[in-house]
All heavy atoms as TSV, in Angstrom:
chain	resi	resn	atom	element	x	y	z
A	1	MET	N	N	3.905	-5.403	-14.069
A	1	MET	CA	C	3.223	-4.273	-13.483
A	1	MET	C	C	3.420	-4.273	-11.981
A	1	MET	O	O	3.463	-5.297	-11.343
A	1	MET	CB	C	1.729	-4.380	-13.839
A	1	MET	CG	C	0.902	-3.322	-13.167
A	1	MET	SD	S	-0.772	-3.242	-13.852
A	1	MET	CE	C	-1.380	-1.928	-12.920
A	2	ALA	N	N	3.541	-3.094	-11.456
A	2	ALA	CA	C	3.706	-2.962	-10.011
A	2	ALA	C	C	3.046	-1.667	-9.554
A	2	ALA	O	O	3.601	-0.575	-9.568
A	2	ALA	CB	C	5.200	-2.955	-9.625
A	3	LYS	N	N	1.789	-1.771	-9.181
A	3	LYS	CA	C	1.012	-0.630	-8.718
A	3	LYS	C	C	0.258	-1.038	-7.444
A	3	LYS	O	O	-0.419	-2.074	-7.445
A	3	LYS	CB	C	0.058	-0.155	-9.799
A	3	LYS	CG	C	-0.765	1.096	-9.368
A	3	LYS	CD	C	-1.639	1.560	-10.509
A	3	LYS	CE	C	-2.428	2.762	-10.110
A	3	LYS	NZ	N	-3.234	3.230	-11.222
A	4	VAL	N	N	0.378	-0.221	-6.417
A	4	VAL	CA	C	-0.269	-0.503	-5.144
A	4	VAL	C	C	-1.002	0.782	-4.708
A	4	VAL	O	O	-0.464	1.879	-4.749
A	4	VAL	CB	C	0.731	-0.905	-4.080
A	4	VAL	CG1	C	0.066	-1.083	-2.733
A	4	VAL	CG2	C	1.541	-2.144	-4.514
A	5	VAL	N	N	-2.256	0.611	-4.300
A	5	VAL	CA	C	-3.076	1.759	-3.853
A	5	VAL	C	C	-3.196	1.663	-2.346
A	5	VAL	O	O	-3.530	0.615	-1.806
A	5	VAL	CB	C	-4.508	1.705	-4.502
A	5	VAL	CG1	C	-5.351	2.844	-3.965
A	5	VAL	CG2	C	-4.381	1.817	-6.035
A	6	ILE	N	N	-2.954	2.787	-1.684
A	6	ILE	CA	C	-3.066	2.854	-0.224
A	6	ILE	C	C	-4.300	3.612	0.157
A	6	ILE	O	O	-4.604	4.674	-0.402
A	6	ILE	CB	C	-1.839	3.618	0.377
A	6	ILE	CG1	C	-0.521	2.776	0.079
A	6	ILE	CG2	C	-1.979	3.846	1.847
A	6	ILE	CD1	C	0.745	3.498	0.525
A	7	THR	N	N	-5.006	3.055	1.121
A	7	THR	CA	C	-6.212	3.729	1.665
A	7	THR	C	C	-6.163	3.664	3.192
A	7	THR	O	O	-5.364	2.931	3.721
A	7	THR	CB	C	-7.528	3.065	1.194
A	7	THR	OG1	O	-7.503	1.662	1.589
A	7	THR	CG2	C	-7.706	3.204	-0.297
A	8	ARG	N	N	-7.022	4.419	3.817
A	8	ARG	CA	C	-7.091	4.415	5.230
A	8	ARG	C	C	-8.379	3.732	5.744
A	8	ARG	O	O	-9.428	3.898	5.160
A	8	ARG	CB	C	-7.158	5.882	5.735
A	8	ARG	CG	C	-7.028	6.042	7.313
A	8	ARG	CD	C	-5.598	6.034	7.672
A	8	ARG	NE	N	-5.358	6.051	9.096
A	8	ARG	CZ	C	-4.911	7.080	9.775
A	8	ARG	NH1	N	-4.618	8.222	9.138
A	8	ARG	NH2	N	-4.760	6.997	11.090
A	9	ASP	N	N	-8.244	2.826	6.684
A	9	ASP	CA	C	-9.377	2.093	7.222
A	9	ASP	C	C	-10.076	2.982	8.260
A	9	ASP	O	O	-9.839	2.875	9.450
A	9	ASP	CB	C	-8.959	0.759	7.827
A	9	ASP	CG	C	-10.096	-0.063	8.376
A	9	ASP	OD1	O	-11.235	0.314	8.160
A	9	ASP	OD2	O	-9.805	-0.996	9.089
A	10	ASN	N	N	-10.978	3.821	7.772
A	10	ASN	CA	C	-11.661	4.761	8.695
A	10	ASN	C	C	-12.845	4.129	9.491
A	10	ASN	O	O	-13.335	4.666	10.453
A	10	ASN	CB	C	-12.220	5.937	7.921
A	10	ASN	CG	C	-11.067	6.811	7.477
A	10	ASN	OD1	O	-10.164	7.102	8.219
A	10	ASN	ND2	N	-11.082	7.222	6.196
A	11	GLU	N	N	-13.249	2.932	9.063
A	11	GLU	CA	C	-14.399	2.250	9.722
A	11	GLU	C	C	-13.935	1.215	10.723
A	11	GLU	O	O	-14.785	0.730	11.480
A	11	GLU	CB	C	-15.274	1.655	8.638
A	11	GLU	CG	C	-15.918	2.636	7.734
A	11	GLU	CD	C	-16.781	1.992	6.679
A	11	GLU	OE1	O	-17.053	0.793	6.763
A	11	GLU	OE2	O	-17.138	2.683	5.738
A	12	GLY	N	N	-12.711	0.929	10.767
A	12	GLY	CA	C	-12.198	-0.153	11.653
A	12	GLY	C	C	-11.066	0.341	12.511
A	12	GLY	O	O	-11.216	1.218	13.339
A	13	SER	N	N	-9.929	-0.227	12.265
A	13	SER	CA	C	-8.743	0.022	13.093
A	13	SER	C	C	-8.097	1.370	12.902
A	13	SER	O	O	-7.338	1.809	13.770
A	13	SER	CB	C	-7.718	-1.072	12.818
A	13	SER	OG	O	-7.235	-0.938	11.442
A	14	GLY	N	N	-8.317	2.000	11.787
A	14	GLY	CA	C	-7.632	3.262	11.465
A	14	GLY	C	C	-6.271	3.024	10.798
A	14	GLY	O	O	-5.551	3.970	10.516
A	15	ASP	N	N	-5.909	1.742	10.593
A	15	ASP	CA	C	-4.643	1.442	9.963
A	15	ASP	C	C	-4.673	1.820	8.487
A	15	ASP	O	O	-5.708	2.085	7.874
A	15	ASP	CB	C	-4.408	-0.098	9.972
A	15	ASP	CG	C	-3.995	-0.596	11.310
A	15	ASP	OD1	O	-3.742	0.213	12.246
A	15	ASP	OD2	O	-3.778	-1.831	11.477
A	16	TRP	N	N	-3.500	1.854	7.879
A	16	TRP	CA	C	-3.330	2.072	6.463
A	16	TRP	C	C	-3.358	0.763	5.777
A	16	TRP	O	O	-2.731	-0.203	6.247
A	16	TRP	CB	C	-2.014	2.808	6.179
A	16	TRP	CG	C	-2.048	4.227	6.733
A	16	TRP	CD1	C	-1.649	4.620	7.969
A	16	TRP	CD2	C	-2.489	5.372	6.038
A	16	TRP	NE1	N	-1.840	5.994	8.057
A	16	TRP	CE2	C	-2.321	6.471	6.946
A	16	TRP	CE3	C	-2.999	5.595	4.767
A	16	TRP	CZ2	C	-2.684	7.766	6.532
A	16	TRP	CZ3	C	-3.314	6.903	4.394
A	16	TRP	CH2	C	-3.163	7.939	5.242
A	17	LEU	N	N	-4.036	0.668	4.636
A	17	LEU	CA	C	-4.184	-0.584	3.894
A	17	LEU	C	C	-3.605	-0.453	2.471
A	17	LEU	O	O	-3.753	0.612	1.841
A	17	LEU	CB	C	-5.670	-0.971	3.797
A	17	LEU	CG	C	-6.490	-0.962	5.106
A	17	LEU	CD1	C	-7.963	-1.140	4.813
A	17	LEU	CD2	C	-5.991	-1.968	6.030
A	18	ALA	N	N	-2.962	-1.477	2.008
A	18	ALA	CA	C	-2.462	-1.498	0.651
A	18	ALA	C	C	-3.016	-2.656	-0.117
A	18	ALA	O	O	-3.117	-3.752	0.427
A	18	ALA	CB	C	-0.956	-1.628	0.694
A	19	GLU	N	N	-3.357	-2.385	-1.387
A	19	GLU	CA	C	-3.848	-3.453	-2.285
A	19	GLU	C	C	-3.370	-3.155	-3.717
A	19	GLU	O	O	-3.475	-2.034	-4.133
A	19	GLU	CB	C	-5.385	-3.447	-2.171
A	19	GLU	CG	C	-5.992	-4.539	-3.071
A	19	GLU	CD	C	-7.539	-4.570	-2.940
A	19	GLU	OE1	O	-8.072	-3.816	-2.099
A	19	GLU	OE2	O	-8.133	-5.269	-3.702
A	20	GLY	N	N	-2.889	-4.193	-4.313
A	20	GLY	CA	C	-2.460	-4.034	-5.721
A	20	GLY	C	C	-1.680	-5.184	-6.226
A	20	GLY	O	O	-1.899	-6.316	-5.773
A	21	ASP	N	N	-0.793	-4.925	-7.193
A	21	ASP	CA	C	0.004	-5.995	-7.783
A	21	ASP	C	C	1.466	-5.584	-7.732
A	21	ASP	O	O	1.806	-4.426	-8.007
A	21	ASP	CB	C	-0.399	-6.190	-9.235
A	21	ASP	CG	C	-1.826	-6.729	-9.398
A	21	ASP	OD1	O	-2.072	-7.769	-8.807
A	21	ASP	OD2	O	-2.592	-6.029	-10.082
A	22	ILE	N	N	2.318	-6.583	-7.388
A	22	ILE	CA	C	3.745	-6.361	-7.452
A	22	ILE	C	C	4.287	-7.496	-8.255
A	22	ILE	O	O	4.178	-8.649	-7.811
A	22	ILE	CB	C	4.380	-6.284	-6.059
A	22	ILE	CG1	C	3.893	-5.029	-5.318
A	22	ILE	CG2	C	5.916	-6.208	-6.171
A	22	ILE	CD1	C	4.434	-4.847	-3.951
A	23	GLY	N	N	4.865	-7.226	-9.406
A	23	GLY	CA	C	5.307	-8.253	-10.275
A	23	GLY	C	C	4.028	-9.014	-10.821
A	23	GLY	O	O	3.087	-8.420	-11.225
A	24	GLU	N	N	4.067	-10.329	-10.703
A	24	GLU	CA	C	2.927	-11.119	-11.160
A	24	GLU	C	C	2.004	-11.569	-10.030
A	24	GLU	O	O	1.168	-12.390	-10.214
A	24	GLU	CB	C	3.468	-12.320	-11.944
A	24	GLU	CG	C	4.201	-11.910	-13.204
A	24	GLU	CD	C	4.723	-13.143	-13.997
A	24	GLU	OE1	O	4.258	-14.259	-13.742
A	24	GLU	OE2	O	5.599	-12.947	-14.865
A	25	SER	N	N	2.223	-10.995	-8.854
A	25	SER	CA	C	1.437	-11.438	-7.667
A	25	SER	C	C	0.602	-10.314	-7.117
A	25	SER	O	O	0.990	-9.141	-7.230
A	25	SER	CB	C	2.430	-11.896	-6.575
A	25	SER	OG	O	3.203	-12.947	-7.005
A	26	ALA	N	N	-0.544	-10.684	-6.542
A	26	ALA	CA	C	-1.382	-9.747	-5.828
A	26	ALA	C	C	-0.697	-9.408	-4.540
A	26	ALA	O	O	0.080	-10.182	-3.969
A	26	ALA	CB	C	-2.721	-10.366	-5.521
A	27	TYR	N	N	-0.876	-8.127	-4.080
A	27	TYR	CA	C	-0.225	-7.619	-2.896
A	27	TYR	C	C	-1.226	-7.023	-1.911
A	27	TYR	O	O	-2.043	-6.180	-2.368
A	27	TYR	CB	C	0.866	-6.627	-3.225
A	27	TYR	CG	C	1.590	-6.142	-1.986
A	27	TYR	CD1	C	2.640	-6.856	-1.477
A	27	TYR	CD2	C	1.238	-4.924	-1.395
A	27	TYR	CE1	C	3.291	-6.466	-0.298
A	27	TYR	CE2	C	1.958	-4.489	-0.258
A	27	TYR	CZ	C	2.930	-5.255	0.312
A	27	TYR	OH	O	3.639	-4.838	1.375
A	28	PHE	N	N	-1.231	-7.435	-0.710
A	28	PHE	CA	C	-2.131	-6.917	0.300
A	28	PHE	C	C	-1.298	-6.717	1.595
A	28	PHE	O	O	-0.499	-7.605	1.942
A	28	PHE	CB	C	-3.315	-7.810	0.654
A	28	PHE	CG	C	-4.163	-8.137	-0.529
A	28	PHE	CD1	C	-3.934	-9.221	-1.332
A	28	PHE	CD2	C	-5.236	-7.286	-0.889
A	28	PHE	CE1	C	-4.727	-9.520	-2.459
A	28	PHE	CE2	C	-6.004	-7.533	-1.961
A	28	PHE	CZ	C	-5.766	-8.676	-2.733
A	29	ALA	N	N	-1.445	-5.566	2.255
A	29	ALA	CA	C	-0.701	-5.399	3.528
A	29	ALA	C	C	-1.464	-4.299	4.339
A	29	ALA	O	O	-2.270	-3.518	3.760
A	29	ALA	CB	C	0.724	-4.932	3.241
A	30	ASN	N	N	-1.131	-4.221	5.566
A	30	ASN	CA	C	-1.615	-3.099	6.419
A	30	ASN	C	C	-0.527	-2.763	7.432
A	30	ASN	O	O	0.328	-3.540	7.725
A	30	ASN	CB	C	-2.916	-3.448	7.051
A	30	ASN	CG	C	-2.777	-4.462	8.210
A	30	ASN	OD1	O	-2.215	-5.500	7.985
A	30	ASN	ND2	N	-3.295	-4.078	9.383
A	31	ALA	N	N	-0.604	-1.511	7.908
A	31	ALA	CA	C	0.370	-1.035	8.913
A	31	ALA	C	C	-0.262	0.143	9.631
A	31	ALA	O	O	-1.200	0.769	9.232
A	31	ALA	CB	C	1.633	-0.602	8.236
A	32	ALA	N	N	0.272	0.389	10.849
A	32	ALA	CA	C	-0.267	1.438	11.680
A	32	ALA	C	C	0.051	2.820	11.136
A	32	ALA	O	O	-0.688	3.806	11.357
A	32	ALA	CB	C	0.256	1.297	13.116
A	33	THR	N	N	1.162	2.985	10.425
A	33	THR	CA	C	1.586	4.296	9.919
A	33	THR	C	C	1.793	4.221	8.394
A	33	THR	O	O	2.118	3.170	7.846
A	33	THR	CB	C	2.845	4.835	10.548
A	33	THR	OG1	O	3.988	3.983	10.147
A	33	THR	CG2	C	2.773	4.829	12.024
A	34	LEU	N	N	1.582	5.345	7.747
A	34	LEU	CA	C	1.800	5.390	6.316
A	34	LEU	C	C	3.235	5.153	5.982
A	34	LEU	O	O	3.495	4.394	4.999
A	34	LEU	CB	C	1.362	6.819	5.802
A	34	LEU	CG	C	1.520	7.069	4.298
A	34	LEU	CD1	C	0.738	6.031	3.496
A	34	LEU	CD2	C	1.111	8.512	3.995
A	35	GLY	N	N	4.173	5.651	6.695
A	35	GLY	CA	C	5.594	5.411	6.390
A	35	GLY	C	C	5.984	3.968	6.484
A	35	GLY	O	O	6.712	3.444	5.640
A	36	GLU	N	N	5.479	3.254	7.517
A	36	GLU	CA	C	5.769	1.850	7.635
A	36	GLU	C	C	5.164	1.085	6.468
A	36	GLU	O	O	5.851	0.155	5.910
A	36	GLU	CB	C	5.093	1.352	8.934
A	36	GLU	CG	C	5.369	-0.098	9.240
A	36	GLU	CD	C	4.617	-0.584	10.480
A	36	GLU	OE1	O	3.902	0.206	11.109
A	36	GLU	OE2	O	4.792	-1.730	10.820
A	37	LEU	N	N	3.996	1.419	6.014
A	37	LEU	CA	C	3.362	0.724	4.894
A	37	LEU	C	C	4.157	0.958	3.614
A	37	LEU	O	O	4.396	0.021	2.862
A	37	LEU	CB	C	1.897	1.142	4.741
A	37	LEU	CG	C	1.109	0.346	3.752
A	37	LEU	CD1	C	1.160	-1.144	3.993
A	37	LEU	CD2	C	-0.322	0.831	3.711
A	38	GLU	N	N	4.563	2.185	3.381
A	38	GLU	CA	C	5.358	2.478	2.161
A	38	GLU	C	C	6.651	1.681	2.166
A	38	GLU	O	O	7.077	1.195	1.154
A	38	GLU	CB	C	5.635	3.989	2.038
A	38	GLU	CG	C	4.413	4.772	1.758
A	38	GLU	CD	C	4.626	6.301	1.724
A	38	GLU	OE1	O	5.348	6.778	2.646
A	38	GLU	OE2	O	4.146	6.952	0.810
A	39	THR	N	N	7.286	1.585	3.315
A	39	THR	CA	C	8.488	0.736	3.455
A	39	THR	C	C	8.221	-0.748	3.119
A	39	THR	O	O	8.992	-1.332	2.372
A	39	THR	CB	C	9.088	0.893	4.860
A	39	THR	OG1	O	9.421	2.251	5.112
A	39	THR	CG2	C	10.346	0.003	5.016
A	40	LEU	N	N	7.135	-1.240	3.603
A	40	LEU	CA	C	6.801	-2.654	3.306
A	40	LEU	C	C	6.606	-2.852	1.792
A	40	LEU	O	O	7.021	-3.878	1.201
A	40	LEU	CB	C	5.513	-3.062	4.086
A	40	LEU	CG	C	5.624	-3.189	5.588
A	40	LEU	CD1	C	4.275	-3.371	6.195
A	40	LEU	CD2	C	6.566	-4.337	5.941
A	41	ILE	N	N	5.925	-1.908	1.149
A	41	ILE	CA	C	5.640	-2.011	-0.269
A	41	ILE	C	C	6.961	-1.974	-1.069
A	41	ILE	O	O	7.214	-2.807	-1.969
A	41	ILE	CB	C	4.701	-0.873	-0.731
A	41	ILE	CG1	C	3.354	-1.104	-0.110
A	41	ILE	CG2	C	4.580	-0.900	-2.236
A	41	ILE	CD1	C	2.428	0.162	-0.207
A	42	ARG	N	N	7.829	-1.064	-0.684
A	42	ARG	CA	C	9.137	-0.964	-1.404
A	42	ARG	C	C	10.005	-2.188	-1.216
A	42	ARG	O	O	10.620	-2.688	-2.154
A	42	ARG	CB	C	9.865	0.288	-0.979
A	42	ARG	CG	C	9.292	1.579	-1.512
A	42	ARG	CD	C	10.171	2.806	-1.264
A	42	ARG	NE	N	9.502	3.993	-1.749
A	42	ARG	CZ	C	8.739	4.784	-1.006
A	42	ARG	NH1	N	8.560	4.473	0.299
A	42	ARG	NH2	N	8.136	5.815	-1.497
A	43	GLU	N	N	9.959	-2.739	0.002
A	43	GLU	CA	C	10.754	-3.954	0.240
A	43	GLU	C	C	10.199	-5.143	-0.516
A	43	GLU	O	O	10.943	-5.969	-1.042
A	43	GLU	CB	C	10.745	-4.273	1.771
A	43	GLU	CG	C	11.567	-3.346	2.600
A	43	GLU	CD	C	11.485	-3.506	4.102
A	43	GLU	OE1	O	10.586	-4.294	4.510
A	43	GLU	OE2	O	12.282	-2.931	4.796
A	44	ALA	N	N	8.868	-5.234	-0.652
A	44	ALA	CA	C	8.254	-6.323	-1.452
A	44	ALA	C	C	8.661	-6.150	-2.881
A	44	ALA	O	O	8.968	-7.163	-3.563
A	44	ALA	CB	C	6.755	-6.275	-1.306
A	45	GLY	N	N	8.717	-4.940	-3.413
A	45	GLY	CA	C	9.139	-4.716	-4.775
A	45	GLY	C	C	10.642	-5.122	-4.998
A	45	GLY	O	O	10.930	-5.702	-5.995
A	46	GLU	N	N	11.426	-4.771	-4.030
A	46	GLU	CA	C	12.888	-5.149	-4.135
A	46	GLU	C	C	13.033	-6.643	-4.256
A	46	GLU	O	O	13.898	-7.121	-4.939
A	46	GLU	CB	C	13.648	-4.613	-2.958
A	46	GLU	CG	C	13.860	-3.123	-2.986
A	46	GLU	CD	C	14.484	-2.605	-1.709
A	46	GLU	OE1	O	14.954	-3.402	-0.844
A	46	GLU	OE2	O	14.589	-1.400	-1.566
A	47	LEU	N	N	12.195	-7.428	-3.524
A	47	LEU	CA	C	12.312	-8.862	-3.552
A	47	LEU	C	C	12.058	-9.467	-4.941
A	47	LEU	O	O	12.612	-10.519	-5.264
A	47	LEU	CB	C	11.324	-9.512	-2.573
A	47	LEU	CG	C	11.613	-9.305	-1.089
A	47	LEU	CD1	C	10.498	-9.813	-0.238
A	47	LEU	CD2	C	12.936	-9.995	-0.734
A	48	VAL	N	N	11.232	-8.777	-5.734
A	48	VAL	CA	C	10.919	-9.298	-7.123
A	48	VAL	C	C	11.586	-8.477	-8.189
A	48	VAL	O	O	11.406	-8.718	-9.362
A	48	VAL	CB	C	9.431	-9.442	-7.326
A	48	VAL	CG1	C	8.813	-10.500	-6.405
A	48	VAL	CG2	C	8.695	-8.109	-7.206
A	49	GLY	N	N	12.323	-7.464	-7.767
A	49	GLY	CA	C	13.142	-6.667	-8.767
A	49	GLY	C	C	12.336	-5.607	-9.495
A	49	GLY	O	O	12.604	-5.273	-10.635
A	50	VAL	N	N	11.290	-5.097	-8.835
A	50	VAL	CA	C	10.506	-3.988	-9.484
A	50	VAL	C	C	10.383	-2.836	-8.485
A	50	VAL	O	O	10.523	-3.013	-7.292
A	50	VAL	CB	C	9.108	-4.419	-9.915
A	50	VAL	CG1	C	9.202	-5.531	-10.952
A	50	VAL	CG2	C	8.253	-4.886	-8.757
A	51	GLU	N	N	10.126	-1.667	-9.034
A	51	GLU	CA	C	9.854	-0.476	-8.234
A	51	GLU	C	C	8.341	-0.144	-8.297
A	51	GLU	O	O	7.891	0.372	-9.283
A	51	GLU	CB	C	10.658	0.721	-8.697
A	51	GLU	CG	C	10.507	1.934	-7.781
A	51	GLU	CD	C	11.485	3.033	-8.146
A	51	GLU	OE1	O	12.562	2.758	-8.746
A	51	GLU	OE2	O	11.126	4.198	-7.821
A	52	PRO	N	N	7.561	-0.472	-7.318
A	52	PRO	CA	C	6.096	-0.252	-7.334
A	52	PRO	C	C	5.732	1.188	-7.401
A	52	PRO	O	O	6.320	2.047	-6.763
A	52	PRO	CB	C	5.574	-0.904	-6.037
A	52	PRO	CG	C	6.738	-1.627	-5.439
A	52	PRO	CD	C	8.005	-1.066	-5.981
A	53	GLU	N	N	4.687	1.464	-8.180
A	53	GLU	CA	C	4.064	2.775	-8.142
A	53	GLU	C	C	3.106	2.749	-6.985
A	53	GLU	O	O	2.283	1.893	-6.861
A	53	GLU	CB	C	3.250	3.001	-9.447
A	53	GLU	CG	C	2.438	4.280	-9.498
A	53	GLU	CD	C	1.548	4.427	-10.671
A	53	GLU	OE1	O	1.561	3.527	-11.554
A	53	GLU	OE2	O	0.812	5.375	-10.698
A	54	ILE	N	N	3.289	3.730	-6.086
A	54	ILE	CA	C	2.415	3.817	-4.870
A	54	ILE	C	C	1.459	4.995	-5.040
A	54	ILE	O	O	1.897	6.139	-5.290
A	54	ILE	CB	C	3.317	4.033	-3.636
A	54	ILE	CG1	C	4.238	2.825	-3.452
A	54	ILE	CG2	C	2.459	4.220	-2.418
A	54	ILE	CD1	C	5.297	3.005	-2.352
A	55	VAL	N	N	0.195	4.702	-5.005
A	55	VAL	CA	C	-0.823	5.706	-5.139
A	55	VAL	C	C	-1.566	5.810	-3.761
A	55	VAL	O	O	-2.079	4.816	-3.335
A	55	VAL	CB	C	-1.861	5.336	-6.230
A	55	VAL	CG1	C	-2.939	6.365	-6.292
A	55	VAL	CG2	C	-1.112	5.164	-7.563
A	56	ILE	N	N	-1.607	6.989	-3.224
A	56	ILE	CA	C	-2.361	7.186	-1.962
A	56	ILE	C	C	-3.717	7.760	-2.315
A	56	ILE	O	O	-3.823	8.907	-2.798
A	56	ILE	CB	C	-1.562	8.114	-1.019
A	56	ILE	CG1	C	-0.182	7.505	-0.735
A	56	ILE	CG2	C	-2.379	8.307	0.273
A	56	ILE	CD1	C	0.739	8.341	0.078
A	57	ALA	N	N	-4.766	6.984	-2.062
A	57	ALA	CA	C	-6.129	7.401	-2.366
A	57	ALA	C	C	-6.531	8.519	-1.353
A	57	ALA	O	O	-6.106	8.468	-0.188
A	57	ALA	CB	C	-7.114	6.258	-2.209
A	58	PRO	N	N	-7.314	9.516	-1.829
A	58	PRO	CA	C	-7.771	10.533	-0.905
A	58	PRO	C	C	-8.619	9.925	0.263
A	58	PRO	O	O	-9.393	9.018	0.081
A	58	PRO	CB	C	-8.623	11.434	-1.735
A	58	PRO	CG	C	-8.548	10.940	-3.173
A	58	PRO	CD	C	-7.835	9.663	-3.142
A	59	ASP	N	N	-8.430	10.505	1.405
A	59	ASP	CA	C	-9.179	10.060	2.611
A	59	ASP	C	C	-10.581	10.703	2.499
A	59	ASP	O	O	-10.735	11.878	2.549
A	59	ASP	CB	C	-8.466	10.507	3.858
A	59	ASP	CG	C	-9.057	9.991	5.146
A	59	ASP	OD1	O	-10.207	9.548	5.102
A	59	ASP	OD2	O	-8.387	10.017	6.159
A	60	PRO	N	N	-11.626	9.859	2.414
A	60	PRO	CA	C	-12.988	10.450	2.246
A	60	PRO	C	C	-13.452	11.222	3.487
A	60	PRO	O	O	-14.314	12.078	3.366
A	60	PRO	CB	C	-13.875	9.181	2.017
A	60	PRO	CG	C	-13.082	8.074	2.501
A	60	PRO	CD	C	-11.635	8.384	2.382
A	61	VAL	N	N	-12.822	10.972	4.624
A	61	VAL	CA	C	-13.230	11.694	5.825
A	61	VAL	C	C	-12.699	13.131	5.793
A	61	VAL	O	O	-13.366	14.048	6.236
A	61	VAL	CB	C	-12.724	10.897	7.146
A	61	VAL	CG1	C	-12.958	11.737	8.356
A	61	VAL	CG2	C	-13.411	9.572	7.188
A	62	THR	N	N	-11.474	13.280	5.307
A	62	THR	CA	C	-10.837	14.604	5.339
A	62	THR	C	C	-10.909	15.344	3.948
A	62	THR	O	O	-10.600	16.438	3.818
A	62	THR	CB	C	-9.412	14.518	5.743
A	62	THR	OG1	O	-8.655	13.668	4.850
A	62	THR	CG2	C	-9.291	13.985	7.184
A	63	ALA	N	N	-11.279	14.583	2.923
A	63	ALA	CA	C	-11.317	15.175	1.518
A	63	ALA	C	C	-12.502	16.043	1.394
A	63	ALA	O	O	-13.483	15.987	1.973
A	63	ALA	CB	C	-11.302	14.068	0.528
């Protein structure tokens, strides 16, 4: 399984946060931009030979 959910840290730094599973491992990351975070997730997937499903959760501030 390879699914990662991206959310925005509206209460702290404003960074983008990722949490989920890639392969058989838990995955956590953060980045200043959404594009940078998506790149990190894809690169992590390539390392274990999977293509992660990336889900961007709605931003509760703007939703």
